[in-house]
C-alpha positions, 0 to 999 in steps of 0.5 A: 811258803817255805823259801827253798832254792834248789841251787843254793842249799842251806849251810845248816838246817835244824829239825825241831825247834826246842830250846836246843835248836833255838839256842843254835839258831840264836847263836847262828846269828853271830855267823852271818856267813851261814845260811840257815833254816829251822823247821818245827811241826808244831804251830808255835813254840811251847815249852812243857805247857802242861807243867807251867804250874803256878809257882814252879821255877826253872831248876837252873839259874837264869844265866842258863838261857839260850845264849849267855854262857856262850855269848853274854853280848848276844841280843837274845839273852834273858836280860835283853828279853826283860829289858824289852818287856820293861821289867829289868828293874823289877827283876833286879829288885826281886833278886831272883836267881831261879825264874818262873818256868812260865817266864822261861817259856815266854822268853823262848817265845820272844826269841822265836819272834826275833829270829829269821828263818824259823818255820813252824807248822812244817814236818820233816818227813825224811832225810837222805844224802845226795852224793852227787851234790854233796848235800842232804835232801829233806822232804818237808810237809807244810801243815795247816792250822789243824795239822793236816798236810797242805803242801809238800816241798824239798830243802837241801842243806850241807849240814843238819842239826837234829833236835827233835827232843823227848817224848812222854814215857808211859810204862808198859803195864799202864799203856792200855789205861792211857789209851782209853779216855773213860777214866782220866789217865794222863801223863804229867806233861798234859797235867794243866789241860786236865787239872779241873777234871782231875780235881773233881774226882774223889781220889787221885794217884800220882805215879813217879817221884821226879820233879814233875811228880812232886810238883803235880802232887803239891799242886793237887794237895794245895787245891784239895780240902784239908781232911778230904785230900784223897791222894796217893803218891807212889814211886818205885824209888826207895825214897822221895829223895832230894836232888844233889844241888851242892856247888861241887855236885853241880860241876857234873853239869859243866863242859869239863865233866862232859869231856871227861864222860865222853872219853870213858869206855862205853861200859863205864859210861853206862855204869855211871849213868845208872847210879847218877839219878840223884843228879838229875832225876830227883826232887828239888829240896825246896819242893820237898819242904813245901810238900811237908809244910802243906801236909803239916798245915792240912793236919793242923786244920783237919787232922791227919791228911788223907794223903798217902806217900808210898816209896819203894812200891811198883805198879805190877799191873793195872786195869779198870773196874767198872766205868769210874775207877782204876785198880792198881796192883802194887808190890813193895820192894822190901817186904814183897807185900802185894796190895791193890789200890782203887783210884778215880784218876791217875797222873803218870809222872813217869818221865821222858824218853829220847825220840828215836832218830831212826824214822827220820834218818832211815835213809842214812841208817846203813852208814850210821855207826852204833855202839854195843847197845844199838845207840848212835855213836856221837863224837865229842863235838856232837856229830853222829858217826856216819859213813865217810862217804857222807861228807855233811855232818848231822849234829845230835841235840839232846840225843847224847845222854849215853855219850855225853852224860847227865848234862846232855838234857840240862838247859845249862849246857844248851848254849855251850853245845850250840857254840861247839856245833857252830865252831865245828862248821866250816868258817872258823871258830866264832865262839871262843870257849873256856878250856876249864869250867870246874874246880873238880878234876875229872880224871888225872889230866883235864883238858886245859888244866896244868898237869901235876908233875909226875913226882907229885903222884904216889902209888901203893905197891906191895903194901908200901907208899912210894913216890915216882 
């Protein structure tokens, strides 16, 4: 049973229990004045289970856990988890800065077991504002082990944190194929569930050149016999490009850059995001090196491998041929040549999209302010901009890429965002946050930085350099 007392509303309810809201729940333990609850439709915590491929690592350092970058003293940090597992010394000796992806999943599941007020197997059906009581009313359905509804209940909260995450994206030309089970067409999010079936096929194609596509291609390559790989890897991108991972480049994933980005006009933000893919959509250089090494080893053992890498190629249309093959209609961006490829299985590493908030918050929609592109406006402290009559706050977790920039989905900023949200709630600032976090100056006057005296600037006027 969900403990709901209509006479004692929660101070904060979280909808969804992914890393973002789990971070918020963990840090909320440092605010004993808050009464909180967290609801998740899944039966238990799982973080990208279909991509926990052996040997894959998190793309952020272990310090980017749920709490450390906001509160290193929290008992819910990754090092506390290692100590609890009696693996702190092996980790110390291993000198690993980037941990296995499966270990991050295990760590998060450990945290869920430590926290009170987390209710898995509960689906939040809808949210509305009660002006009379100045609280949000949530309709909630408790689900059985099979996912079927068991019991309807209601909860009330003064404030909400929506962290419903992202959903796998399937491009329009490939959706009819993905909806049928005759020939395996799966999203990379479900890769491990289908790996054995895929490996039994004569030919496989991976579409998409982000980190997930690279990891799936590498895993398939390692498990196929040299000379009989039967693999294609296709991407619209002009190259299988490495992710920007220089130290100064990584400062785009700091609160300093987030503040700078949020302060820019909407058209400028959109223009920036369109050309920043290499900061967060490309491939880790180590993974690219491992793919090349594996291809080289296959070539040594059996001649040139039967693996084709095709950048700059788009899938125009696709269809089934018979009962055991798919035919992809391809077009090369530069040459405009067209071709056809027959394959027995397809893995779509085509990314994720933010889940729309509208179905959940439809009752609040009339008062939800949107930008010129129809996206929700989000304040610097992650609140949705609502009708002033709604005095409670709805915080957005990982739904603010368009307002906060490339760091929005990054695990390295979950703790800072959670601390910012908690500090914004009534009761004062529990987590002092740094005023400056990057050596790079984004804009001319970063928050918390010493301003450069006006005479230090120069301006170019009428072809001459002058001081002012």
